[in-house]
C-alpha positions as CSV (number, residue, x, y, z in Angstrom):
1,M,73.6,52.4,94.7
2,W,72.8,56.2,94.4
3,S,71.8,57.9,91.5
4,W,70.7,61.5,90.3
5,T,68.9,62.8,87.5
6,V,71.2,64.8,85.3
7,T,69.6,68.5,85.1
8,D,70.7,71.9,84.7
9,Q,70.1,72.3,88.1
10,L,72.2,69.5,89.1
11,G,75.2,71.0,87.3
12,S,75.0,74.4,88.5
13,N,74.4,73.1,91.9
14,G,77.9,71.7,92.0
15,V,78.7,68.0,93.8
16,A,76.7,65.2,93.9
17,A,78.1,63.2,96.9
18,T,77.4,59.4,98.1
19,P,78.4,58.1,101.7
20,G,81.1,55.4,100.5
21,Y,82.5,53.9,103.2
22,V,82.7,53.9,106.8
23,D,85.4,56.0,108.4
24,P,87.5,53.9,110.4
25,T,89.2,57.0,112.0
26,A,86.0,58.5,113.1
27,E,85.8,59.1,117.0
28,D,82.4,59.4,117.8
29,G,79.6,57.6,115.7
30,V,79.6,56.4,112.3
31,E,81.1,58.8,109.8
32,F,81.3,58.0,106.0
33,L,84.1,58.9,103.6
34,H,82.7,59.9,100.2
35,G,82.7,59.8,96.7
36,M,81.5,62.7,94.9
37,A,81.1,64.2,91.2
38,E,80.4,67.6,89.9
39,V,78.4,67.4,87.0
40,P,78.7,70.5,84.3
41,S,75.3,72.4,84.2
42,G,73.7,71.6,80.8
43,A,75.3,67.9,80.9
44,G,71.6,66.2,79.8
45,G,67.9,66.0,80.0
46,M,65.7,64.5,82.4
47,T,66.3,61.1,81.3
48,E,69.9,60.8,81.7
49,C,71.4,59.9,85.1
50,L,74.3,59.6,87.1
51,F,75.1,56.4,89.2
52,I,77.8,56.4,92.2
53,V,78.2,53.4,94.2
54,P,81.2,52.0,96.3
55,T,82.3,48.7,95.0
56,D,84.9,46.0,94.9
57,A,87.3,46.9,92.0
58,P,89.0,44.8,90.1
59,G,93.0,44.2,91.2
60,L,96.1,45.5,89.7
61,D,97.3,43.1,86.9
62,V,100.9,41.2,87.2
63,D,102.9,44.0,85.6
64,Q,101.4,47.0,87.7
65,E,101.5,45.2,91.1
66,P,105.1,45.8,92.2
67,Y,104.6,49.5,90.9
68,L,101.3,50.6,92.6
69,S,99.1,49.7,95.8
70,M,95.3,50.6,95.7
71,L,94.3,52.3,98.6
72,P,91.4,50.5,100.5
73,R,88.0,52.1,100.8
74,T,88.4,54.3,97.7
75,A,87.1,52.3,94.9
76,Y,83.7,53.7,93.2
77,F,81.6,52.9,90.4
78,M,80.8,56.2,88.6
79,G,78.6,56.5,85.5
80,T,76.0,57.1,83.0
81,P,73.5,54.5,81.3
82,A,74.0,53.0,78.1
83,Q,74.3,55.0,75.0
84,D,74.3,58.5,76.9
85,D,76.2,60.1,74.0
86,D,75.1,63.9,75.2
87,F,76.8,63.2,78.6
88,E,79.7,62.1,77.0
89,T,80.4,64.6,74.8
90,G,81.8,67.8,75.9
91,Y,80.1,68.0,79.6
92,W,83.2,66.3,81.6
93,A,82.6,65.3,85.4
94,V,85.1,66.2,88.0
95,V,85.4,63.4,90.5
96,T,86.8,63.6,94.3
97,I,87.4,60.7,96.0
98,E,88.0,60.8,99.9
99,Y,90.4,58.6,101.7
100,D,91.3,58.0,105.1
101,D,95.0,57.8,107.2
102,D,94.4,53.9,107.8
103,A,93.9,53.0,104.0
104,L,97.3,54.9,103.4
105,A,99.3,53.2,106.0
106,A,97.5,49.8,104.6
107,A,98.8,50.5,101.3
108,I,101.8,52.1,101.8
109,G,103.1,51.0,105.3
110,D,105.1,53.5,108.0
111,E,106.0,56.0,105.2
112,W,102.4,56.9,104.2
113,E,103.2,60.7,105.4
114,E,106.0,61.1,102.8
115,R,104.4,59.1,100.0
116,E,101.0,61.0,100.5
117,P,101.7,63.7,98.0
118,F,102.3,61.1,95.3
119,L,98.6,59.7,95.6
120,T,97.5,59.1,92.1
121,P,94.0,58.3,90.5
122,R,93.4,55.7,88.1
123,V,90.3,54.4,85.9
124,W,89.8,50.7,84.6
125,G,89.5,50.5,81.0
126,D,90.9,49.3,77.8
127,P,93.0,52.3,76.5
128,D,94.0,51.1,73.5
129,G,91.4,48.6,72.2
130,P,87.7,48.7,70.5
131,A,84.7,49.5,72.8
132,A,84.5,47.8,75.8
133,G,82.0,44.8,75.8
134,S,82.9,44.4,71.9
135,A,84.0,41.0,70.6
136,N,87.7,42.6,69.7
137,A,88.0,44.5,73.2
138,L,91.5,44.0,74.9
139,T,92.3,42.9,78.5
140,P,91.4,46.2,80.5
141,T,93.7,47.3,82.9
142,W,94.0,50.5,85.4
143,Y,95.0,53.6,83.4
144,A,95.4,57.3,83.7
145,E,94.8,58.4,80.2
146,P,91.6,60.4,80.5
147,L,92.4,62.1,83.9
148,S,93.7,65.4,84.2
149,H,93.8,68.4,86.6
150,V,95.0,66.0,89.7
151,I,94.5,67.9,92.9
152,V,95.7,65.9,96.1
153,D,94.5,67.8,99.2
154,T,96.7,66.2,102.1
155,E,95.1,68.5,104.7
156,H,91.7,67.0,103.9
157,N,92.1,63.9,102.6
158,T,90.9,64.1,99.4
159,V,92.1,63.6,95.5
160,S,90.5,65.3,92.7
161,F,90.5,65.0,89.4
162,R,88.7,65.7,85.7
163,V,87.2,62.8,83.5
164,D,88.0,64.1,80.2
165,G,84.9,62.9,78.7
166,F,83.7,59.6,79.2
167,H,86.2,57.6,77.3
168,P,85.3,55.5,74.6
169,R,86.9,52.5,76.4
170,L,85.0,53.4,79.3
171,A,81.6,52.8,77.7
172,S,79.0,51.8,80.1
173,D,77.2,49.3,78.1
174,N,79.5,47.0,79.9
175,P,78.7,46.7,83.6
176,S,82.2,46.3,84.5
177,Y,83.0,49.9,83.6
178,P,84.2,52.3,84.6
179,Y,85.6,52.0,88.1
180,F,87.6,54.8,89.7
181,A,90.0,54.0,92.4
182,L,93.1,55.5,94.4
183,F,96.6,54.6,94.3
184,S,99.9,55.0,95.7
185,P,102.9,54.8,94.0
186,K,105.0,51.7,95.9
187,A,108.3,52.9,97.4
188,G,109.5,48.9,97.1
189,A,109.0,49.0,93.1
190,P,111.4,47.7,91.1
191,V,112.1,51.3,89.9
192,A,110.2,53.8,91.8
193,V,110.4,57.7,91.2
194,S,110.8,59.4,94.4
195,S,111.0,63.0,93.8
196,Y,111.8,65.7,91.2
197,W,113.7,68.9,92.4
198,P,112.2,71.4,92.2
199,S,108.6,70.4,91.9
200,S,105.4,71.3,92.8
201,V,104.5,68.7,95.2
202,K,101.9,70.3,97.0
203,Y,99.1,71.0,94.4
204,G,99.8,67.3,93.0
205,R,102.2,68.3,90.3
206,W,105.1,66.8,91.8
207,F,106.6,65.8,88.6
208,Y,106.7,69.3,87.3
209,T,110.3,70.6,87.4
210,D,113.0,73.0,86.0
211,A,115.4,72.6,82.7
212,D,118.0,70.7,84.9
213,P,116.2,69.0,87.7
214,V,117.5,66.5,90.4
215,I,115.8,63.4,90.2
216,V,115.7,60.7,92.8
217,T,114.9,57.1,92.2
218,Y,115.2,53.8,94.1
219,L,116.0,50.6,93.0
220,N,114.3,47.5,94.1
221,A,115.7,43.9,93.6
222,R,112.8,41.6,92.3
223,G,114.5,38.5,94.5
224,T,117.2,38.1,96.9
225,E,120.0,38.5,94.2
226,P,122.2,41.5,94.6
227,I,121.6,44.6,92.0
228,R,124.8,45.1,89.8
229,A,125.5,48.8,90.4
230,N,127.7,49.1,87.1
231,S,124.2,48.3,85.1
232,I,122.6,51.5,86.1
233,E,121.2,53.4,83.5
234,V,119.6,57.1,83.4
235,W,117.6,57.8,80.3
236,I,115.4,60.7,78.8
237,D,113.4,61.3,76.1
238,G,115.2,57.8,74.8
239,Q,118.6,59.3,75.3
240,L,121.1,57.8,77.8
241,W,122.0,60.7,80.0
242,A,124.1,58.8,82.6
243,A,125.4,55.5,83.7
244,Q,127.3,53.6,86.2
245,G,129.3,51.6,84.4
246,G,130.4,50.3,81.1
247,N,132.2,52.7,78.5
248,W,130.7,55.7,80.5
249,T,133.7,57.7,82.4
250,D,132.3,60.4,83.6
251,K,128.8,58.9,84.8
252,A,126.9,62.1,83.3
253,R,126.5,64.1,80.3
254,G,127.8,67.7,80.4
255,S,127.8,69.3,84.0
256,G,125.4,66.5,85.3
257,S,126.0,63.8,87.9
258,L,124.7,60.4,88.8
259,T,125.5,59.3,92.6
260,V,124.4,55.7,93.6
261,T,124.4,54.5,97.3
262,Q,123.7,51.2,98.3
263,A,120.9,51.5,100.8
264,N,121.1,48.2,102.6
265,E,123.4,45.3,103.3
266,D,122.1,42.6,100.4
267,A,122.8,45.3,97.7
268,T,118.8,45.1,97.0
269,I,118.1,48.4,97.1
270,Y,119.8,51.5,95.6
271,E,119.3,55.2,95.8
272,V,120.0,57.1,92.3
273,V,120.4,60.5,92.7
274,Y,120.6,62.2,89.0
275,R,121.4,65.7,88.5
276,H,121.0,66.8,85.1
277,S,123.8,69.3,83.5
278,Y,123.0,73.0,84.2
279,R,125.1,73.9,81.1
280,G,122.4,75.8,78.9
281,E,123.1,73.7,76.0
282,D,122.4,70.5,77.9
283,W,118.8,72.2,79.3
284,L,115.6,70.4,79.2
285,T,113.2,71.8,76.4
286,P,109.8,73.2,77.9
287,G,107.1,70.7,78.1
288,W,106.6,66.9,78.3
289,H,109.6,64.4,79.0
290,T,109.9,60.8,79.7
291,L,112.0,59.3,82.3
292,D,113.4,55.7,82.3
293,V,116.1,54.6,85.0
294,R,117.2,50.4,84.0
295,Y,119.7,48.1,86.1
296,E,120.2,44.2,86.2
297,D,120.4,42.1,89.1
298,T,122.3,38.5,89.5
299,D,125.4,40.0,87.8
300,G,123.9,40.4,84.6
301,L,121.9,36.9,84.3
302,G,119.0,38.2,85.2
303,D,116.0,40.4,83.4
304,K,117.0,44.1,82.9
305,M,114.5,45.9,85.1
306,M,112.9,49.4,83.4
307,L,110.5,51.9,84.7
308,P,107.3,51.3,83.1
309,E,105.9,54.5,80.8
310,D,102.8,54.6,83.0
311,A,104.6,54.3,86.3
312,P,104.2,57.6,88.4
313,G,106.8,60.0,87.4
314,A,107.8,58.0,84.5
315,K,106.4,61.4,82.6
316,F,107.5,64.7,83.8
317,Y,107.1,68.6,82.9
318,V,109.6,71.1,82.2
319,D,108.6,74.4,83.2
320,M,110.7,77.6,82.3
321,T,108.1,80.4,82.4
322,P,108.0,82.4,85.7
323,P,105.1,83.9,87.0
324,V,103.2,86.5,85.6
325,V,102.7,89.5,88.0
326,R,100.0,92.1,87.1
327,F,98.9,94.9,89.9
328,K,95.0,95.0,89.7
329,S,92.5,96.4,91.8
330,G,93.1,99.2,94.6
331,F,94.4,101.9,92.0
332,V,93.7,103.7,88.6
333,G,96.4,104.7,85.9
334,N,98.1,108.1,86.6
335,P,98.5,110.4,83.8
336,L,100.9,112.5,85.8
337,F,103.7,110.4,86.1
338,R,105.4,107.3,84.0
339,N,106.8,106.0,87.2
340,V,103.9,106.4,89.3
341,A,101.4,103.4,88.5
342,G,98.4,104.8,90.3
343,Y,96.4,105.8,93.2
344,V,95.9,103.5,96.3
345,G,93.8,104.0,99.5
346,N,94.5,103.9,103.0
347,H,91.3,102.5,104.5
348,A,90.7,98.9,103.4
349,V,88.0,97.1,105.5
350,S,87.7,94.0,103.3
351,R,89.5,92.3,101.0
352,S,87.8,94.1,97.8
353,D,89.2,97.3,98.9
354,M,92.6,96.3,99.3
355,L,95.5,96.9,96.7
356,T,95.9,93.6,95.1
357,V,98.4,91.7,92.8
358,D,97.2,88.9,90.2
359,L,100.1,86.0,90.1
360,F,99.9,83.2,87.6
361,D,102.2,80.3,86.8
362,G,99.9,77.7,84.8
363,E,102.6,75.0,84.9
364,S,104.4,74.6,88.4
365,G,102.2,77.1,90.0
366,V,103.1,80.1,92.3
367,F,105.6,79.4,94.8
368,V,103.5,81.2,97.9
369,R,105.8,79.7,100.9
370,P,107.6,77.1,101.8
371,D,106.6,74.0,103.7
372,H,109.8,73.4,104.9
373,P,113.2,75.1,105.3
374,E,115.1,74.8,102.5
375,W,119.2,74.8,102.2
376,A,121.1,76.5,99.7
377,W,125.0,77.6,99.5
378,D,126.2,80.7,100.7
379,W,129.3,82.1,98.9
380,D,130.6,83.9,101.7
381,C,128.8,82.4,104.8
382,T,127.6,85.9,105.5
383,D,123.8,84.9,104.7
384,N,124.0,88.1,102.3
385,L,124.4,86.9,99.0
386,P,121.9,85.3,96.9
387,P,122.0,81.3,96.5
388,D,121.8,80.4,92.6
389,P,118.7,78.3,92.4
390,R,120.0,76.1,90.2
391,H,122.9,75.2,92.6
392,T,121.0,74.5,95.4
393,M,120.2,71.1,97.0
394,N,117.6,69.1,97.2
395,P,115.8,69.9,100.4
396,D,115.6,66.5,101.1
397,S,119.3,66.0,101.2
398,G,120.0,68.9,103.2
399,P,123.3,70.4,104.0
400,S,124.8,66.7,104.2
401,G,124.9,66.7,100.4
402,S,127.6,67.7,98.2
403,Y,127.3,70.9,96.4
404,P,127.3,70.8,92.4
405,T,131.0,71.3,90.9
406,H,131.7,74.9,90.5
407,P,135.1,76.7,90.2
408,D,134.4,78.8,93.4
409,S,132.9,76.0,95.5
410,V,133.4,78.0,98.9
411,G,131.2,79.2,101.6
412,C,128.8,76.9,103.8
413,W,125.3,75.6,103.8
414,T,122.5,78.6,105.0
415,E,118.7,78.0,105.0
416,V,116.6,80.1,102.9
417,D,113.1,81.5,103.1
418,Y,111.6,81.3,99.7
419,G,107.8,82.9,99.0
420,I,105.8,85.5,98.6
421,K,107.1,88.7,100.2
422,Y,106.1,92.5,99.7
423,D,107.8,95.6,101.1
424,L,105.8,99.1,101.7
425,W,108.0,101.9,101.3
426,L,107.4,105.4,102.0
427,V,108.9,107.5,99.3
428,E,107.6,111.1,99.9
429,H,104.9,112.7,101.8
430,G,102.4,114.6,100.1
431,C,102.8,117.8,102.0
432,M,105.8,119.6,100.2
433,E,105.4,122.9,102.3
434,C,105.6,120.8,105.4
435,G,109.3,121.0,105.2
436,D,109.5,117.2,104.1
437,D,113.0,116.1,103.8
438,E,112.2,114.4,100.5
439,D,112.8,116.3,97.1
440,D,110.2,116.9,94.4
441,Q,108.9,114.0,92.8
442,A,110.9,114.5,89.3
443,D,114.0,113.9,91.4
444,I,112.9,110.5,93.0
445,D,115.5,107.7,92.2
446,E,115.6,104.0,93.4
447,I,118.5,104.7,95.5
448,E,117.1,107.9,97.6
449,E,116.5,107.3,101.2
450,R,113.2,106.5,102.1
451,L,110.9,105.0,105.0
452,L,110.1,101.5,105.3
453,L,106.8,101.0,106.6
454,H,106.0,97.5,106.3
455,Q,107.8,94.3,105.7
456,G,105.0,91.7,104.6
457,T,105.5,87.6,104.4
458,A,103.7,85.1,103.0
459,D,102.2,84.1,106.4
460,E,100.5,87.3,106.6
461,L,99.1,87.3,103.0
462,V,97.5,83.9,103.3
463,D,94.5,84.9,104.7
464,Y,94.3,87.4,101.5
465,L,94.7,84.9,98.9
466,C,92.0,84.1,96.4
467,P,91.5,81.0,95.8
468,P,92.9,79.6,99.1
469,L,95.7,77.5,99.6
470,S,93.2,74.9,101.2
471,S,89.7,74.3,101.1
472,V,86.9,73.2,103.6
473,T,84.7,70.5,102.7
474,S,81.4,70.0,104.6
475,Y,78.3,67.9,104.3
476,D,74.6,68.4,105.0
477,D,72.7,65.2,104.8
478,S,75.2,63.1,103.3
479,T,74.1,63.4,100.0
480,S,75.3,67.0,98.9
481,A,78.5,68.7,99.4
482,D,79.6,72.1,99.3
483,A,83.8,72.7,98.6
484,D,85.6,75.9,98.3
485,D,87.5,76.4,95.5
486,V,91.3,75.8,96.0
487,Y,94.5,77.2,94.4
488,D,95.9,75.0,91.8
489,P,98.5,76.1,89.0
490,T,95.6,76.8,86.6
491,D,94.2,79.3,88.7
492,T,95.0,83.2,88.7
493,L,96.4,84.0,92.2
494,S,94.8,87.4,93.4
495,V,96.8,88.5,96.7
496,G,95.7,91.2,98.8
497,L,98.4,93.5,99.8
498,P,97.7,95.1,103.6
499,I,98.4,98.8,103.5
500,V,100.0,98.7,106.7
501,G,101.8,102.5,107.8
502,G,101.6,102.6,111.6
503,G,99.7,106.3,111.2
504,L,102.3,107.5,109.0
505,I,100.4,107.6,105.8
506,E,99.1,110.9,104.9
507,D,97.0,112.0,101.9
508,G,98.9,112.6,98.8
509,D,102.1,110.7,99.7
510,I,103.8,108.6,97.6
511,L,104.2,104.6,98.5
512,E,106.2,101.9,96.9
513,V,105.4,98.5,96.8
514,T,108.2,95.9,96.2
515,L,107.4,92.4,95.5
516,Y,110.0,90.0,95.9
517,S,111.1,86.4,97.1
518,M,114.3,87.2,98.9
519,K,116.6,90.2,99.5
520,S,119.6,90.7,101.9
521,I,120.0,93.8,104.4
522,E,123.3,95.4,105.0
523,M,124.3,98.9,106.4
524,Y,124.5,101.7,103.8
525,N,128.3,102.2,102.6
526,D,129.2,98.9,103.6
527,S,128.2,96.9,100.7
528,T,130.1,93.7,99.7
529,Y,128.8,93.9,96.3
530,T,130.0,95.4,93.4
531,Y,127.3,94.7,90.5
532,W,125.0,97.5,91.3
533,S,122.7,97.8,88.4
534,L,122.0,101.0,86.5
535,D,118.3,102.0,85.6
536,T,116.5,104.8,83.6
537,L,113.3,106.4,85.3
538,W,110.9,108.3,83.2
539,V,109.2,111.2,84.5
540,G,106.9,113.1,81.8
541,D,109.3,113.8,79.1
542,D,112.6,113.6,81.4
543,Y,114.3,110.8,82.7
544,V,116.8,110.2,85.3
545,L,119.3,107.4,85.9
546,V,119.2,105.6,89.2
547,W,120.8,102.4,90.7
548,G,118.2,99.8,89.7
549,D,118.0,97.3,93.1
550,H,118.8,99.1,96.0
551,Y,116.7,100.9,98.5
552,I,118.1,102.7,101.5
553,D,116.0,103.0,105.1
554,Q,116.2,106.7,105.7
555,Q,115.5,105.5,109.5
556,S,118.0,102.8,110.0
557,Q,120.3,103.7,107.3
558,E,120.2,100.3,106.0
559,M,120.5,99.3,102.4
560,H,117.8,96.5,101.1
561,I,119.0,94.9,98.2
562,Y,116.5,92.5,96.5
563,H,117.8,89.6,94.4
564,H,114.9,87.2,93.7
565,G,111.4,88.2,92.3
566,I,108.4,86.2,92.6
567,I,109.2,82.4,91.8
568,D,107.3,79.3,90.8
569,Y,107.6,76.0,91.9
570,A,110.3,75.2,89.4
571,R,112.2,78.1,90.9
572,N,111.6,80.2,87.7
573,V,112.3,84.0,88.4
574,G,111.0,86.7,86.5
575,S,112.5,90.3,87.2
576,D,114.5,90.5,90.5
577,Y,111.6,92.2,92.3
578,V,108.4,93.8,90.6
579,E,107.7,97.3,92.2
580,Q,105.0,99.6,91.6
581,R,104.5,103.3,92.8
582,F,101.2,104.7,94.1
583,I,100.1,107.9,95.2
584,V,97.8,108.0,98.6
585,D,94.4,109.0,97.9
586,M,91.9,109.5,100.9
587,T,89.7,111.7,99.7
588,P,86.0,110.6,98.1
589,P,84.4,111.8,95.2
590,T,82.1,115.0,95.5
591,A,79.1,115.5,93.9
592,T,77.3,118.6,92.5
593,I,74.2,119.5,91.5
594,V,74.8,121.0,87.5
595,S,70.9,121.7,86.5
596,P,69.2,123.1,88.4
597,A,72.0,125.2,88.7
598,D,71.2,126.9,91.7
599,G,69.4,124.1,93.5
600,Y,65.7,125.3,92.9
601,A,63.3,123.3,90.7
602,P,60.7,125.1,89.2
603,P,57.2,123.8,91.0
604,G,54.8,121.6,88.7
605,R,56.9,122.1,85.6
606,A,59.1,119.6,83.7
607,F,62.9,119.8,84.1
608,T,65.6,117.7,84.3
609,L,67.8,116.7,86.8
610,E,71.6,116.3,86.4
611,V,74.2,115.6,89.1
612,A,78.0,115.2,88.6
613,L,80.5,113.0,90.3
614,D,84.0,113.9,90.2
615,D,87.5,112.8,91.6
616,A,90.1,114.7,91.0
617,K,92.5,111.7,91.8
618,S,92.0,108.2,91.4
619,G,88.6,109.0,89.7
620,V,85.3,107.8,90.2
621,G,85.1,104.0,90.8
622,G,82.6,102.4,88.6
623,E,78.8,103.4,88.7
624,G,77.2,104.9,91.9
625,T,74.1,105.6,93.2
626,V,71.8,108.6,92.8
627,L,68.4,108.9,94.2
628,L,66.0,111.8,94.5
629,L,64.1,111.5,97.4
630,D,61.2,113.4,98.9
631,G,60.6,114.9,102.4
632,D,59.4,111.9,103.9
633,G,62.3,110.0,102.5
634,E,60.6,108.1,99.5
635,T,62.3,107.5,96.3
636,V,60.9,109.8,93.5
637,A,63.4,109.1,90.9
638,E,66.7,107.1,90.4
639,L,69.4,109.2,88.5
640,T,71.0,107.2,85.6
641,P,74.6,107.8,84.3
642,E,74.7,109.4,80.8
643,D,77.8,111.1,79.5
644,G,79.6,111.7,82.7
645,L,76.4,112.8,84.4
646,Y,73.5,111.4,86.4
647,T,70.5,112.3,84.9
648,A,66.7,112.1,85.5
649,H,64.0,113.6,83.3
650,L,60.6,114.5,85.4
651,E,58.2,115.2,83.0
652,D,55.3,116.6,85.6
653,G,57.9,118.2,87.7
654,L,57.7,118.5,91.6
655,D,55.3,119.5,93.9
656,F,56.4,122.6,96.0
657,G,58.7,121.4,99.2
658,T,62.3,120.5,100.1
659,Y,64.0,117.3,98.3
660,S,67.4,115.6,98.9
661,I,69.4,113.9,96.5
662,K,71.0,110.9,98.1
663,V,74.6,110.0,96.6
664,N,76.4,106.9,97.3
665,A,79.6,106.4,95.3
666,T,83.3,105.5,95.7
667,D,86.6,106.5,94.0
668,G,88.9,104.6,92.1
669,V,90.4,103.2,95.3
670,G,87.4,102.7,97.3
671,N,87.0,105.9,99.2
672,R,83.4,106.1,99.8
673,L,80.8,109.7,99.5
674,N,77.7,109.2,101.2
675,T,76.0,112.6,101.2
676,S,72.9,114.3,100.6
677,L,72.6,117.4,98.3
678,P,69.4,119.7,99.0
679,L,66.9,120.4,96.1
680,M,64.2,122.9,96.5
681,A,61.0,122.7,94.7
682,M,60.4,126.5,94.5
683,N,60.5,130.0,93.1
684,R,64.3,131.3,92.9
685,T,62.6,134.4,94.2
686,L,60.2,135.2,96.7
687,T,56.2,135.7,95.5
688,L,53.1,135.9,97.6
689,E,50.0,135.3,95.2
690,D,46.8,134.0,95.0
691,A,45.9,135.3,98.6
692,Y,42.0,134.9,100.0
693,I,39.7,133.9,102.8
694,F,37.3,131.0,102.4
695,P,34.2,131.3,103.2
696,N,33.7,135.0,102.2
697,P,31.5,136.4,103.8
698,Y,32.0,134.5,107.1
699,N,29.4,133.6,109.4
700,P,31.3,132.6,112.6
701,N,27.8,131.2,114.4
702,E,27.6,128.5,111.8
703,G,30.4,127.0,114.0
704,Y,33.7,126.7,111.8
705,D,36.7,128.6,111.5
706,A,37.7,130.9,108.3
707,R,41.0,129.8,106.4
708,I,43.1,132.2,104.9
709,H,45.0,131.0,101.9
710,L,48.5,131.9,100.5
711,L,50.6,130.8,97.8
712,L,54.3,131.3,98.4
713,G,56.8,131.1,96.0
714,R,59.3,129.9,98.3
715,D,59.8,129.0,102.0
716,A,59.5,132.4,104.6
717,N,58.5,134.0,107.7
718,V,54.8,135.0,107.3
719,T,52.8,137.6,109.1
720,V,49.2,138.1,108.9
721,K,47.0,141.0,110.7
722,V,43.8,141.9,110.9
723,Y,42.1,145.5,110.6
724,D,39.0,147.1,110.4
725,F,37.5,149.2,107.5
726,A,38.8,152.3,109.7
727,G,42.4,151.0,109.8
728,E,42.3,150.1,113.4
729,Y,44.1,147.0,114.7
730,V,42.0,144.2,115.4
731,T,44.3,140.9,115.9
732,T,47.5,138.9,115.0
733,L,46.8,135.8,113.2
734,A,50.4,135.1,112.3
735,A,53.9,136.5,113.8
736,N,56.8,136.2,112.0
737,E,56.0,132.2,111.2
738,R,58.0,130.0,109.1
739,M,55.9,128.6,106.7
740,A,57.0,126.5,103.4
741,A,56.4,127.3,99.9
742,G,53.0,126.2,98.0
743,E,49.6,126.5,98.9
744,N,49.2,127.1,102.5
745,T,45.4,127.2,104.1
746,D,46.8,126.4,107.7
747,I,46.0,130.2,108.9
748,I,42.7,130.2,110.6
749,W,40.3,133.2,111.7
750,S,37.3,132.5,114.2
751,G,36.1,136.3,113.5
752,Q,37.3,137.3,117.2
753,A,39.4,140.0,118.0
754,A,42.6,140.2,119.8
755,D,41.0,139.8,123.5
756,G,38.4,137.0,122.2
757,T,35.7,139.4,121.6
758,P,33.6,138.1,118.7
759,L,33.6,141.2,116.1
760,A,30.6,142.9,114.8
761,N,29.3,142.5,111.2
762,G,30.8,144.4,108.5
763,A,34.3,145.0,106.6
764,Y,37.6,143.8,107.6
765,M,41.1,144.2,105.9
766,I,43.6,141.2,106.4
767,R,47.4,142.2,105.6
768,A,50.1,139.5,104.7
769,E,53.5,139.9,104.7
770,A,56.2,137.3,103.6
771,K,59.9,138.0,104.4
772,D,62.6,136.1,102.9
773,G,66.0,137.9,103.8
774,S,65.6,141.3,102.5
775,T,62.8,141.0,100.4
776,T,59.4,141.3,101.7
777,K,56.4,140.3,99.9
778,G,52.9,141.4,100.8
779,A,49.2,141.0,100.1
780,T,46.0,142.5,101.3
781,I,42.5,140.5,101.6
782,K,39.3,142.0,101.8
783,A,36.9,140.3,104.5
784,V,33.4,140.3,105.4
785,I,31.8,139.0,109.0
786,W,27.9,138.7,108.6
787,R,26.5,136.9,111.4
788,E,22.8,135.4,111.1
789,D,21.3,132.6,113.6
């Protein structure tokens, strides 16, 4: 048995995993299947523990055995010590159990790959009686009441589920509770639900469907007596909807149909396909529903077989809500045009830079891409007209199935490719003066010719999904695990859309992104359509009338007609398509020094440094970084945002010198500004002050040089010459040398003439001049040389 102390750290770290069973499919060495539990942080104190151990679990009872098979090597005891109320209240664990293909084959047989998505977890307990271990406790059984959020990951052979609190009937004061195990519905059950269509099989919600589903079940006689075909009935929510015999003449209510097919020679196996009525008044309401399929064998002398309430598929969910589509990062609001949503860049280097759209469907889940081709009815066999999703056949039956009754049932079967797609259109170039063919922005309409830059498919977008469609699970020391999150219908699916322009996109262009799941393409003026829809497009306070769902590619002269927007797994469709228009912004923000206005800070005096960031298009995106650096690159101050400016108050001012303001910022679509602005700590105009020589008098015989001090108000070119007291030239100490502002004592003099001759004792005049452009400042210093031994 493995145990972990339940601490905040355990919960925040995620998963506690135990090696459970030897994996028989491992090729090299011994590998283990794992049982894992994720404990939420804050789930208890240091005395509370979580136990995980592989175990021999109880078997199925006689009522469940015909319907379920337990998978070998998937049973675990997972629990906490007795009387651990804190852990049981509100802190719900997520359990993950690994399984192997051999276990599937042992439980299901040769059809294990087809049945794998239907795996279900169960917990051993007493769902209805008093607490386990009490005198009045009923007989425990395998049931699913406290389990939710089931995700079957067939790629990595894991089933994850949430335990909604350690259920009162799972109280661990009885050592026989709680056990968890994985089960597979038996294909050979007396009544077995095979599929709902449409459904959300991929994400463990295969029983989520739409308002008029197709339901496939199989009937298997318990003995050798044949099934009485005219006893078959289909009940939904306690109402009889279809029957094979008796007083029923149409077999199904409304426009529904019931197809009963004998599947073996002995008539002990039947396939029952029920198609619910597609008339609006017969649609099933959104939410949970119950299904029951009944039959008799032995010519009605035997027991009536029914689908148990807790059998897989006995409850199903009707989803009638289409996905929610919302464009997000990559653009910002544009106040100029109502029909232009914002700005987009063309520089994406990572997913965070990309134009993204959020998709959400909390029931059956967003339909990203099909796992296999689907068949639909094409009215005129041209592959152009859209299939009606409510009349599309079950993919498992393929084109051999019969099409539902329809007054215009002509045409043929064709494969359709549902899934997320997007088109990128160039509507208008930003360079209007360059002679572009497009009109002014105010005249843009839907039917206007534009250039199709890129057609994106679901397969292209898979790498840009967050969370991903599948996960990679890894283990370090066989006691812990890290698993990437995977998409399930409770998540918002964020999709990155690559802006692929082939070099045709320029700054200021108008792009249009169209999201859809199905469209057709025809040559312009050769349309078989007669239902062009009219729309209204607002530009400022004016509007134009446009054709709502047809785009013309100016290069190919093909007409792109959009039929289906983004769909969910129940085939709920929102708008025919979702479009959003953007202006391309390739220009990063700009940075300017607001104060001091001319970039000159008063040396040694307090002042406030203010820097403004501005972007005329998409605007500054978030907070940038603005640093004041000295000449050595060391940070002097970090400016903080305040009222649209980045500011720093320097109470002690700055020493003389040249500084730089390092700016790192992005605009609303990720164009990055990385620049430096110069800041001078010096006077705005040239000054030359505080000029003297030290020491004075100066004795060259003492072995050191005299130093000449100058105070420059700003950088300048300096010339320093020495004259005797009669005005005769002696030597030059600096000839038009560039010197920095501030105190400067680097001009030295050794008391010599220009030719190196030591000067005699006496008075000399030192003339210093500083030039900055047309400005010249000067100073005269009286120096005395007095030699003494």
